[in-house]
Short mmCIF file of the C-alpha atoms (twelve columns), coordinates in Angstrom:
data_MODEL
# 
_entry.id   MODEL 
# 
loop_
_atom_site.group_PDB 
_atom_site.id 
_atom_site.type_symbol 
_atom_site.label_atom_id 
_atom_site.label_alt_id 
_atom_site.label_comp_id 
_atom_site.label_asym_id 
_atom_site.label_seq_id 
_atom_site.Cartn_x 
_atom_site.Cartn_y 
_atom_site.Cartn_z 
_atom_site.pdbx_PDB_model_num 
ATOM 1   C CA . MET A 1   52.471 7.456  64.665 1 
ATOM 2   C CA . THR A 2   50.310 10.520 65.217 1 
ATOM 3   C CA . ARG A 3   50.185 12.794 62.183 1 
ATOM 4   C CA . ALA A 4   50.386 16.556 62.492 1 
ATOM 5   C CA . PRO A 5   47.136 18.456 61.815 1 
ATOM 6   C CA . ALA A 6   48.667 20.208 58.814 1 
ATOM 7   C CA . GLU A 7   49.483 16.831 57.277 1 
ATOM 8   C CA . LEU A 8   46.027 15.417 57.977 1 
ATOM 9   C CA . PHE A 9   44.325 18.290 56.161 1 
ATOM 10  C CA . ASP A 10  46.805 18.439 53.269 1 
ATOM 11  C CA . LEU A 11  45.171 17.832 49.867 1 
ATOM 12  C CA . THR A 12  48.332 18.042 47.773 1 
ATOM 13  C CA . GLY A 13  48.075 15.781 44.743 1 
ATOM 14  C CA . LYS A 14  44.314 15.430 45.062 1 
ATOM 15  C CA . VAL A 15  41.728 16.332 42.427 1 
ATOM 16  C CA . ALA A 16  38.361 17.608 43.618 1 
ATOM 17  C CA . LEU A 17  35.151 17.985 41.628 1 
ATOM 18  C CA . VAL A 18  32.723 20.530 43.105 1 
ATOM 19  C CA . THR A 19  29.286 21.081 41.594 1 
ATOM 20  C CA . GLY A 20  27.714 24.467 42.180 1 
ATOM 21  C CA . GLY A 21  31.287 25.605 42.671 1 
ATOM 22  C CA . SER A 22  31.019 29.075 41.163 1 
ATOM 23  C CA . ARG A 23  29.290 30.895 44.015 1 
ATOM 24  C CA . GLY A 24  28.198 30.767 47.632 1 
ATOM 25  C CA . LEU A 25  29.319 27.866 49.768 1 
ATOM 26  C CA . GLY A 26  30.575 26.006 46.696 1 
ATOM 27  C CA . ARG A 27  33.038 28.765 45.873 1 
ATOM 28  C CA . GLU A 28  34.291 28.805 49.472 1 
ATOM 29  C CA . ILE A 29  34.850 25.046 49.333 1 
ATOM 30  C CA . VAL A 30  36.664 25.281 45.993 1 
ATOM 31  C CA . LEU A 31  39.055 27.953 47.253 1 
ATOM 32  C CA . ALA A 32  39.652 26.127 50.538 1 
ATOM 33  C CA . PHE A 33  40.529 22.909 48.725 1 
ATOM 34  C CA . ALA A 34  42.899 24.792 46.425 1 
ATOM 35  C CA . ALA A 35  44.560 26.493 49.392 1 
ATOM 36  C CA . ALA A 36  45.046 23.020 50.912 1 
ATOM 37  C CA . GLY A 37  46.818 21.861 47.743 1 
ATOM 38  C CA . ALA A 38  44.106 20.315 45.568 1 
ATOM 39  C CA . ASP A 39  43.462 20.895 41.887 1 
ATOM 40  C CA . VAL A 40  39.776 21.558 41.316 1 
ATOM 41  C CA . VAL A 41  37.137 20.882 38.682 1 
ATOM 42  C CA . ILE A 42  34.519 23.629 39.020 1 
ATOM 43  C CA . ALA A 43  31.090 22.798 37.603 1 
ATOM 44  C CA . SER A 44  27.965 24.918 37.359 1 
ATOM 45  C CA . ARG A 45  25.489 25.975 34.703 1 
ATOM 46  C CA . LYS A 46  27.301 29.208 33.786 1 
ATOM 47  C CA . LEU A 47  30.739 28.689 32.261 1 
ATOM 48  C CA . ASP A 48  31.839 32.301 32.732 1 
ATOM 49  C CA . ALA A 49  31.168 32.074 36.465 1 
ATOM 50  C CA . CYS A 50  33.197 28.847 36.642 1 
ATOM 51  C CA . GLU A 51  36.020 30.487 34.734 1 
ATOM 52  C CA . ALA A 52  36.115 33.392 37.189 1 
ATOM 53  C CA . VAL A 53  36.553 31.035 40.150 1 
ATOM 54  C CA . ALA A 54  39.074 28.985 38.158 1 
ATOM 55  C CA . ALA A 55  41.185 32.127 37.843 1 
ATOM 56  C CA . GLU A 56  41.089 32.498 41.643 1 
ATOM 57  C CA . VAL A 57  42.241 28.900 42.037 1 
ATOM 58  C CA . GLU A 58  45.093 29.415 39.595 1 
ATOM 59  C CA . ALA A 59  46.123 32.535 41.512 1 
ATOM 60  C CA . LEU A 60  46.650 30.205 44.479 1 
ATOM 61  C CA . GLY A 61  49.071 28.151 42.400 1 
ATOM 62  C CA . ARG A 62  46.731 25.249 41.677 1 
ATOM 63  C CA . ARG A 63  45.197 23.958 38.454 1 
ATOM 64  C CA . ALA A 64  41.500 24.414 37.702 1 
ATOM 65  C CA . LEU A 65  39.104 23.078 35.096 1 
ATOM 66  C CA . PRO A 66  35.847 25.049 34.630 1 
ATOM 67  C CA . ILE A 67  32.957 23.051 33.158 1 
ATOM 68  C CA . ALA A 68  29.420 24.115 32.296 1 
ATOM 69  C CA . ALA A 69  27.090 21.370 33.524 1 
ATOM 70  C CA . HIS A 70  23.502 20.920 34.674 1 
ATOM 71  C CA . VAL A 71  23.287 18.441 37.552 1 
ATOM 72  C CA . GLY A 72  19.678 17.665 36.722 1 
ATOM 73  C CA . ASP A 73  20.711 16.224 33.341 1 
ATOM 74  C CA . TRP A 74  21.108 12.467 33.889 1 
ATOM 75  C CA . ASP A 75  22.944 11.794 30.615 1 
ATOM 76  C CA . GLY A 76  24.974 14.996 30.838 1 
ATOM 77  C CA . LEU A 77  26.420 13.908 34.170 1 
ATOM 78  C CA . ALA A 78  28.192 11.022 32.443 1 
ATOM 79  C CA . THR A 79  29.987 13.580 30.285 1 
ATOM 80  C CA . LEU A 80  30.868 15.636 33.383 1 
ATOM 81  C CA . ALA A 81  32.213 12.564 35.176 1 
ATOM 82  C CA . ASP A 82  34.277 11.477 32.162 1 
ATOM 83  C CA . THR A 83  35.698 14.963 31.600 1 
ATOM 84  C CA . ALA A 84  36.594 15.458 35.264 1 
ATOM 85  C CA . TRP A 85  38.174 12.002 35.580 1 
ATOM 86  C CA . ASN A 86  40.137 12.205 32.353 1 
ATOM 87  C CA . TRP A 87  41.547 15.650 33.183 1 
ATOM 88  C CA . GLN A 88  44.255 14.183 35.393 1 
ATOM 89  C CA . GLY A 89  43.320 10.521 35.441 1 
ATOM 90  C CA . HIS A 90  41.539 10.512 38.782 1 
ATOM 91  C CA . VAL A 91  39.068 12.310 41.043 1 
ATOM 92  C CA . ASP A 92  39.756 11.946 44.750 1 
ATOM 93  C CA . ILE A 93  37.069 14.218 46.177 1 
ATOM 94  C CA . LEU A 94  33.527 14.820 44.954 1 
ATOM 95  C CA . VAL A 95  31.341 17.527 46.467 1 
ATOM 96  C CA . ASN A 96  27.709 17.439 45.348 1 
ATOM 97  C CA . ASN A 97  26.942 21.022 46.320 1 
ATOM 98  C CA . ALA A 98  24.646 22.275 43.549 1 
ATOM 99  C CA . GLY A 99  21.119 22.795 44.809 1 
ATOM 100 C CA . LEU A 100 17.830 24.553 44.197 1 
ATOM 101 C CA . SER A 101 15.442 25.728 46.918 1 
ATOM 102 C CA . PRO A 102 12.446 27.603 45.505 1 
ATOM 103 C CA . LEU A 103 9.563  28.216 47.886 1 
ATOM 104 C CA . ALA A 104 6.410  26.352 46.938 1 
ATOM 105 C CA . PRO A 105 3.216  28.451 47.004 1 
ATOM 106 C CA . SER A 106 1.510  25.587 48.876 1 
ATOM 107 C CA . PRO A 107 1.518  21.799 48.572 1 
ATOM 108 C CA . HIS A 108 -1.620 21.724 46.412 1 
ATOM 109 C CA . GLU A 109 -0.338 24.548 44.202 1 
ATOM 110 C CA . THR A 110 3.039  22.920 43.548 1 
ATOM 111 C CA . SER A 111 3.326  22.023 39.893 1 
ATOM 112 C CA . GLU A 112 4.776  18.783 38.622 1 
ATOM 113 C CA . ALA A 113 7.400  20.790 36.732 1 
ATOM 114 C CA . LEU A 114 8.561  22.544 39.927 1 
ATOM 115 C CA . PHE A 115 8.541  19.297 41.898 1 
ATOM 116 C CA . ASP A 116 10.566 17.466 39.260 1 
ATOM 117 C CA . LYS A 117 13.067 20.320 38.943 1 
ATOM 118 C CA . VAL A 118 13.710 20.393 42.697 1 
ATOM 119 C CA . VAL A 119 14.090 16.611 42.918 1 
ATOM 120 C CA . ASP A 120 16.293 16.440 39.816 1 
ATOM 121 C CA . ILE A 121 18.844 18.914 41.134 1 
ATOM 122 C CA . ASN A 122 18.801 18.096 44.848 1 
ATOM 123 C CA . PHE A 123 18.463 14.322 44.740 1 
ATOM 124 C CA . LYS A 124 18.564 12.635 41.334 1 
ATOM 125 C CA . GLY A 125 21.662 14.473 40.114 1 
ATOM 126 C CA . PRO A 126 23.742 13.829 43.251 1 
ATOM 127 C CA . PHE A 127 22.670 10.170 43.169 1 
ATOM 128 C CA . ARG A 128 23.829 9.801  39.580 1 
ATOM 129 C CA . LEU A 129 27.129 11.633 40.021 1 
ATOM 130 C CA . THR A 130 27.896 9.799  43.270 1 
ATOM 131 C CA . ALA A 131 27.366 6.510  41.441 1 
ATOM 132 C CA . LEU A 132 29.469 7.502  38.426 1 
ATOM 133 C CA . ILE A 133 32.408 8.834  40.438 1 
ATOM 134 C CA . GLY A 134 32.038 6.508  43.428 1 
ATOM 135 C CA . GLN A 135 32.307 3.374  41.288 1 
ATOM 136 C CA . ARG A 136 35.525 4.620  39.704 1 
ATOM 137 C CA . MET A 137 36.933 5.603  43.089 1 
ATOM 138 C CA . ALA A 138 36.107 2.160  44.459 1 
ATOM 139 C CA . GLN A 139 37.866 0.492  41.536 1 
ATOM 140 C CA . GLY A 140 40.865 2.791  41.921 1 
ATOM 141 C CA . SER A 141 42.557 4.413  44.894 1 
ATOM 142 C CA . GLY A 142 39.419 5.352  46.798 1 
ATOM 143 C CA . GLY A 143 38.224 8.806  47.730 1 
ATOM 144 C CA . SER A 144 35.820 10.989 49.639 1 
ATOM 145 C CA . ILE A 145 32.331 12.064 48.567 1 
ATOM 146 C CA . ILE A 146 30.562 14.927 50.334 1 
ATOM 147 C CA . ASN A 147 26.872 15.450 49.692 1 
ATOM 148 C CA . VAL A 148 25.735 18.911 50.754 1 
ATOM 149 C CA . SER A 149 22.290 18.679 52.287 1 
ATOM 150 C CA . SER A 150 20.348 21.241 54.333 1 
ATOM 151 C CA . SER A 151 18.914 21.824 57.784 1 
ATOM 152 C CA . GLY A 152 15.611 21.978 55.913 1 
ATOM 153 C CA . ALA A 153 15.722 18.187 55.665 1 
ATOM 154 C CA . LEU A 154 15.845 17.979 59.469 1 
ATOM 155 C CA . THR A 155 13.447 20.817 60.307 1 
ATOM 156 C CA . PRO A 156 11.163 21.143 57.278 1 
ATOM 157 C CA . ALA A 157 8.719  23.993 56.838 1 
ATOM 158 C CA . ALA A 158 5.462  23.913 54.886 1 
ATOM 159 C CA . SER A 159 6.897  26.140 52.170 1 
ATOM 160 C CA . ILE A 160 9.801  23.813 51.305 1 
ATOM 161 C CA . GLY A 161 8.139  20.411 51.151 1 
ATOM 162 C CA . PRO A 162 9.677  19.185 47.869 1 
ATOM 163 C CA . TYR A 163 13.101 20.634 48.766 1 
ATOM 164 C CA . ALA A 164 13.066 19.179 52.287 1 
ATOM 165 C CA . GLY A 165 11.969 15.821 50.931 1 
ATOM 166 C CA . ALA A 166 14.673 15.811 48.267 1 
ATOM 167 C CA . LYS A 167 17.374 16.668 50.794 1 
ATOM 168 C CA . ALA A 168 16.069 14.042 53.226 1 
ATOM 169 C CA . GLY A 169 16.323 11.569 50.364 1 
ATOM 170 C CA . LEU A 170 19.875 12.767 49.759 1 
ATOM 171 C CA . ASN A 171 20.707 12.037 53.402 1 
ATOM 172 C CA . ALA A 172 19.371 8.490  53.168 1 
ATOM 173 C CA . MET A 173 21.001 7.885  49.788 1 
ATOM 174 C CA . SER A 174 24.371 9.035  51.123 1 
ATOM 175 C CA . MET A 175 24.257 6.449  53.896 1 
ATOM 176 C CA . ALA A 176 23.388 3.749  51.360 1 
ATOM 177 C CA . MET A 177 26.238 4.838  49.086 1 
ATOM 178 C CA . ALA A 178 28.635 4.754  52.038 1 
ATOM 179 C CA . MET A 179 27.849 1.048  52.315 1 
ATOM 180 C CA . ALA A 180 27.853 0.448  48.556 1 
ATOM 181 C CA . TYR A 181 31.352 1.805  47.943 1 
ATOM 182 C CA . ALA A 182 33.042 0.919  51.228 1 
ATOM 183 C CA . PRO A 183 35.725 0.390  52.282 1 
ATOM 184 C CA . LYS A 184 37.730 2.482  49.824 1 
ATOM 185 C CA . VAL A 185 35.253 5.331  49.407 1 
ATOM 186 C CA . ARG A 186 33.855 7.440  52.221 1 
ATOM 187 C CA . VAL A 187 30.475 9.129  51.686 1 
ATOM 188 C CA . ASN A 188 29.319 11.759 54.157 1 
ATOM 189 C CA . ILE A 189 26.684 14.471 54.476 1 
ATOM 190 C CA . LEU A 190 27.405 18.125 55.180 1 
ATOM 191 C CA . SER A 191 24.227 19.803 56.451 1 
ATOM 192 C CA . PRO A 192 24.444 23.617 56.453 1 
ATOM 193 C CA . GLY A 193 21.911 25.899 58.048 1 
ATOM 194 C CA . THR A 194 21.265 29.453 56.934 1 
ATOM 195 C CA . PHE A 195 24.325 31.191 55.512 1 
ATOM 196 C CA . ARG A 196 24.872 34.715 54.219 1 
ATOM 197 C CA . THR A 197 25.236 33.989 50.502 1 
ATOM 198 C CA . ASP A 198 23.851 35.588 47.368 1 
ATOM 199 C CA . ILE A 199 20.793 33.342 47.689 1 
ATOM 200 C CA . SER A 200 19.956 34.867 51.081 1 
ATOM 201 C CA . THR A 201 20.327 38.547 50.184 1 
ATOM 202 C CA . ALA A 202 16.575 39.190 50.359 1 
ATOM 203 C CA . TRP A 203 16.299 38.325 54.035 1 
ATOM 204 C CA . ALA A 204 19.787 37.931 55.545 1 
ATOM 205 C CA . ASP A 205 19.710 41.439 57.056 1 
ATOM 206 C CA . ASP A 206 16.364 40.890 58.802 1 
ATOM 207 C CA . PRO A 207 17.086 41.948 62.427 1 
ATOM 208 C CA . ASN A 208 15.191 38.898 63.660 1 
ATOM 209 C CA . MET A 209 17.120 36.462 61.467 1 
ATOM 210 C CA . GLY A 210 19.023 34.151 63.771 1 
ATOM 211 C CA . VAL A 211 17.134 34.832 66.993 1 
ATOM 212 C CA . ASP A 212 16.065 31.184 67.212 1 
ATOM 213 C CA . ILE A 213 19.553 29.895 66.436 1 
ATOM 214 C CA . ALA A 214 21.681 28.977 69.444 1 
ATOM 215 C CA . LEU A 215 24.564 31.171 68.272 1 
ATOM 216 C CA . GLY A 216 22.177 34.053 67.593 1 
ATOM 217 C CA . ARG A 217 23.137 34.657 63.974 1 
ATOM 218 C CA . ILE A 218 23.309 33.095 60.530 1 
ATOM 219 C CA . GLY A 219 26.557 31.662 59.192 1 
ATOM 220 C CA . GLU A 220 29.198 33.399 57.134 1 
ATOM 221 C CA . PRO A 221 30.365 31.457 54.029 1 
ATOM 222 C CA . PRO A 222 33.966 30.869 55.238 1 
ATOM 223 C CA . GLU A 223 32.538 29.018 58.254 1 
ATOM 224 C CA . ILE A 224 31.685 26.025 56.060 1 
ATOM 225 C CA . VAL A 225 35.347 25.493 55.184 1 
ATOM 226 C CA . THR A 226 36.699 23.520 58.136 1 
ATOM 227 C CA . SER A 227 33.935 20.921 58.032 1 
ATOM 228 C CA . ALA A 228 34.372 20.478 54.279 1 
ATOM 229 C CA . LEU A 229 38.137 20.110 54.670 1 
ATOM 230 C CA . TYR A 230 37.645 17.583 57.459 1 
ATOM 231 C CA . LEU A 231 35.388 15.380 55.337 1 
ATOM 232 C CA . ALA A 232 37.574 15.703 52.229 1 
ATOM 233 C CA . SER A 233 40.863 14.893 53.919 1 
ATOM 234 C CA . ALA A 234 42.612 12.144 55.837 1 
ATOM 235 C CA . ALA A 235 41.489 13.854 59.028 1 
ATOM 236 C CA . SER A 236 38.175 11.995 58.622 1 
ATOM 237 C CA . SER A 237 39.650 8.628  57.641 1 
ATOM 238 C CA . TYR A 238 37.312 6.754  60.038 1 
ATOM 239 C CA . THR A 239 34.180 8.768  59.216 1 
ATOM 240 C CA . THR A 240 31.637 7.564  56.658 1 
ATOM 241 C CA . GLY A 241 27.858 7.550  56.436 1 
ATOM 242 C CA . SER A 242 27.828 10.479 58.857 1 
ATOM 243 C CA . LEU A 243 25.903 13.748 58.861 1 
ATOM 244 C CA . ILE A 244 27.679 16.859 60.118 1 
ATOM 245 C CA . ARG A 245 25.481 19.837 60.948 1 
ATOM 246 C CA . VAL A 246 26.945 23.308 60.422 1 
ATOM 247 C CA . ASP A 247 23.924 25.353 61.401 1 
ATOM 248 C CA . GLY A 248 24.695 27.221 64.614 1 
ATOM 249 C CA . ALA A 249 22.462 24.641 66.350 1 
ATOM 250 C CA . GLY A 250 18.847 24.780 65.475 1 
ATOM 251 C CA . PRO A 251 17.976 27.195 62.658 1 
ATOM 252 C CA . ILE A 252 14.264 27.674 62.242 1 
ATOM 253 C CA . PRO A 253 12.668 26.308 59.074 1 
ATOM 254 C CA . ILE A 254 12.342 28.722 56.175 1 
ATOM 255 C CA . GLY A 255 8.932  30.348 56.308 1 
ATOM 256 C CA . ALA A 256 8.232  29.419 59.927 1 
ATOM 257 C CA . LYS A 257 7.008  32.015 62.402 1 
ATOM 258 C CA . ARG A 258 9.878  33.893 64.030 1 
ATOM 259 C CA . GLN A 259 10.085 35.304 67.490 1 
ATOM 260 C CA . ILE A 260 9.949  39.100 67.241 1 
ATOM 261 C CA . THR A 261 12.550 40.861 69.345 1 
ATOM 262 C CA . SER A 262 13.807 44.386 69.833 1 
ATOM 263 C CA . LYS A 263 17.432 43.490 69.168 1 
# 
């Protein structure tokens, strides 16, 4: 029997854990999941920021658990996974959204500390948390894991070498995890392009920003919601190991030469 779209996207009774959930695209995903009926664990480094978003979730009639956590802390992620799982006895959706994208001065000027920090947050942390939560999902009722990557992994620029490499590794790891925890757990990649978030405030209003994107503009944060809901819900029940681009088709790499126009 064909299910109605509203039923397919319904997250009632589900628990979602979203890292980097206190701002930007993470906050949009948290609020969208809550509006669809999920209770949400909101994790980021700043507890007060998590608590502010938790209040928004509770205003929607759902439960929220704010947790201060650093996704680059291998041992600390075990505590995050235990706390999130024990909150209601299960986690049905994991979104590895936390990320860090500093520009490197040049490849030969990139320090080991900067390289390690970028890899820890964008690759090592998501690997660890996917393993911790994915194993429990596989042993229980299953679930959906969404690893938030970047168009930078597909169109890397010279200034984001470590970041692009870490996100490319995340893409490959996600496909491997999709095989490791199948058939009960689905693992997919959400690959955003340039969005108008607090991270982009320094250049989002550049009149030439978006000229090399097919849709002619950068994305607005709410535009990530439908793809995230699709991957989190039963609507994507036959989708795993897949990469979904939400980038307006073809954003230029950060730091690449832009076409100058009079628009």
